[in-house]
N, C-alpha and C positions, 0 to 999 in steps of 0.2 A: 537590558532590553529597550529601557528608555531612549540610552544613549544611539542605539542603533537604529529607533524610530526617528531620531532628531537628525542623523545623517543622512538618511534615505528621504527625509523630507527636504533637506537641504540641497540634495542631489536633483531632486524633482525642481526645486527652484532653479538650479543654474539652467537645467534642461529647458524648463520655459524661456528664460531669455536664448537661447539659442533656436528654440524653434520659432518663436517671433520674429529672430532677426530672418531666418529663413523666409517665414512666410511675408516680412515687408522687401525683400529682397525680387520675389515671383512677382510681389506686386506692381511694383516700381518697374521692372524689368516688362510688363504688360504694357505697365503704364506709356516707356517709351516707345516701344514698338507700335501701339494703336496710335501715339501721337506723329508718326513717321507717316505711317500708312495713311492716318487724316489728310497729312500734309500733301504726301505723293498723288493722294485720288481726290482731292478737294473735297473732302467730305467733314462740314463744320459738325454733323449731326454727332460723328464721333469724338473729334474736337472735344464740343462739348462736354461728352462721357469721360475723355481723359480729365479735365479740367476739374469735373463733381468727385473722380475717383482720388482726389489728391487728400481729402480729407480722410481718407482710409490710415494714410501714411503719419499723417500729424498725428491721428488716436494713436497708431502703434509705436512712435516716438515716444509720446508721452506715456504710454502703460509700461513701455521699458524704461524709462525715466523713475518713475513711480516705483516699479518693482524692487529697482536696483537698491534704490537708497532705502527701501526697506529691508532688503538683504545684508547691505553693509552695517545698518544700525543694528539689527538683532543678530545678524552671525559676527560679525567681525570680521572678516576673511582677511587673510594674510596671503601672500607670494601668488602663486598660481590662478588661485582662487578669486584674489583681488583683482588681478590681472584680468580674468576673466569679465567680470562685471564691466569694470570700468571700461573694458574694451567694449561690451555689448551696447553702453552708451556713446560710444564715439562711430561705431559701424554703424549704429541705427539714425544719427545724425546726419552720415553720408550717406544712406540709402533714404533718407525724407530730402536730401539735397537733390539727389538723381529724379526722383518723382517732381519736385519742384522744376528740375530744368524742361523733364518731359510735358510739362502742365504749361512751360513758358514757350517750349512749341507748339503747343496746340492754342495758344492762344492768338498765335500768330498765321495762322489757317486762314481765317476769314479775311485778311488783309493780302494774302498774295493769291486766292481767287481772284482778286479782282484786275490782277496785273500779271497772269500765268507767262511764266518764263519758259525756256527750251526745257525738253525732258531729260537733256543731259545733267543739267543743274540739279535736277530732283534724283536721277541714278547718284549723282556724288553725295548727296546727301544721306541716301539709303545705305549705301555702300560704305561711309563713314559712322552711320549709328549702327551698322552687322558688327563692325569693327568694335564699336565702344561696347558694345551689347555683349559680345562674346568675350571681351576682358572682364564686363563684371560677371557674366553667370561663371566662367573660370574661376574667380576670386571667392566668388560665394561657395563654389563646390572646395576651394582650398579650406573658407571655413568650417564648411561640414566636416571636413576628414583630418582637420590640421596637420595637412602633408605640407609643411612649410619648405621641402626639399623641393617642391613643383611651383613656387613661387618666382621663380629666376624669371619666367615668362614675363613677368609682369612690366619691368620699363621696356623691354622689347617692343610690346604690343603699343604700350604707351608710344614708343618714337613714332609707329605707323602709324598711329590715328594722330601725332601733331602732322606729321609729314603730307599725310592725305588732307587733313585741314587746311594749311597753306596754302598748298594747290588748288583745292576748291575756293578759298578766299582769293587768291589769283584771278582765280576764273570769273568770279564774282564781278570782282573789279575792273577786269574787261569788258564786259557786259555793260556796269555802269557808264565805262567813259565812252564807249560806243553809241551810245545811244541814250541820252538822259530820262527818257522815260520807262528806263530800266531802271533808275537809282532809287523808288520809293521799292519796288518790291524785292531789288537784290537785297537792299538793305535788313529789310524783315529777312531776308534767307541767310544772311550774316549774321546774322543773331542766332538764328535757327544752326546752326553750324557750329558756332559758340558754346550754345549750350550744348550740343550734341558732344563736343569735344571735352566739355568740362566734366562727363561723365565716366570717362576714361582718367580725367586726375581722381575722380572721388574713387572710382575701382583702386587706384594705385594707394590713395590713402586707407584703402580697408586691407589690402595686403600689407600693409605697412602695420596694423594696428594687430591684425593675423600674425604678423610674425613676435612682434612685441608681447603676445599674450603668452604664445608657445614657448619663446626665449627665453623672454625677460630682456631683450636686448634691443636696441635700434637697428633697422634696415640699415645696412653700409649705402656711403650718400655717393653711388657709383658716379651718376651724371647730374647736370642741372635738369630741373622740368622745365617745359614750355615748347609752343611753338615758335615759330622765326615770320611772325606776320608784321614785326617790330620791323623787319626788314622790308617792307613791301609797301608802296606808295599807300598813302593812308586815307582814306575815302573822303576825306576832307578838299583832297588836290583833285577830286574829278571835276571836270569841267563840263560844262555846257557846250554844244556844236551849235 
C-alpha cells in the first residue's frame, strides 16, 4: 500500500511539472500577442503591462527548476522519467526566453511611437508574430499530447518564419536607405523583427526536447537553422542622402 501511495505521489509530481509548463506557455503566448498589439497600436500602457508580466515567467522557471531538483534527489528517476524531468527544465528555459523576447519588443514601443512608420511594416511584423506564435502553440500542443509523429511541421514552419523575417529585413533596410530620418525607428523595428524570429527558434528547441523526452533520441538534423539576412546589405552600409 505504501508503495502504491509513493507511486501516486511521484505521478503527481511529474504532472505538476507538465501543468506548470502549460501555464508558462500560455502566459508567454499572451505576452507576445500583447507586445505586438502594443507595437501596432502604439499603446505604451499595454507595453508596460507586458514588461511587468515577465516576472511571472521568471518565477515559473525557478519553481520548475526547484521542483525538478527535489524530484531527482528524492526519486532518483531513470530512463523516460529522467528525460521528462530534464526536459521540463529545458522547456521552461525556452519559454522564459520567449517571454523575454516579448518583453524586448514591448520595451521598444515608446521609441517607435515617436517615428511612426508605414502600416505595411507593422502588418509585416504582425504576420511574422502570428506565424511564430502558431508554431509555439502547436509545439506546446505536442508537448501536452506527446504526439511526436506530428512534430514534422516544426522545421517547415521555421523555414517560413525565416523567409518572412528576411523579407521584412530587406523592406526595413530599403526604408532606411530612402530617408535617413527612418534609420532610428526602423532600427528599433529590426530588433523587434529579430526578437519575433527568435521565438520560432525557441519553439524548434522545444520540439527537439519533446522528441528526446518521448523517444530518447535526438531529432535528425535535416537542415541548418537560420535566416538569410547575412546575405543582405548590413545596416552599417546605409548612407544618408
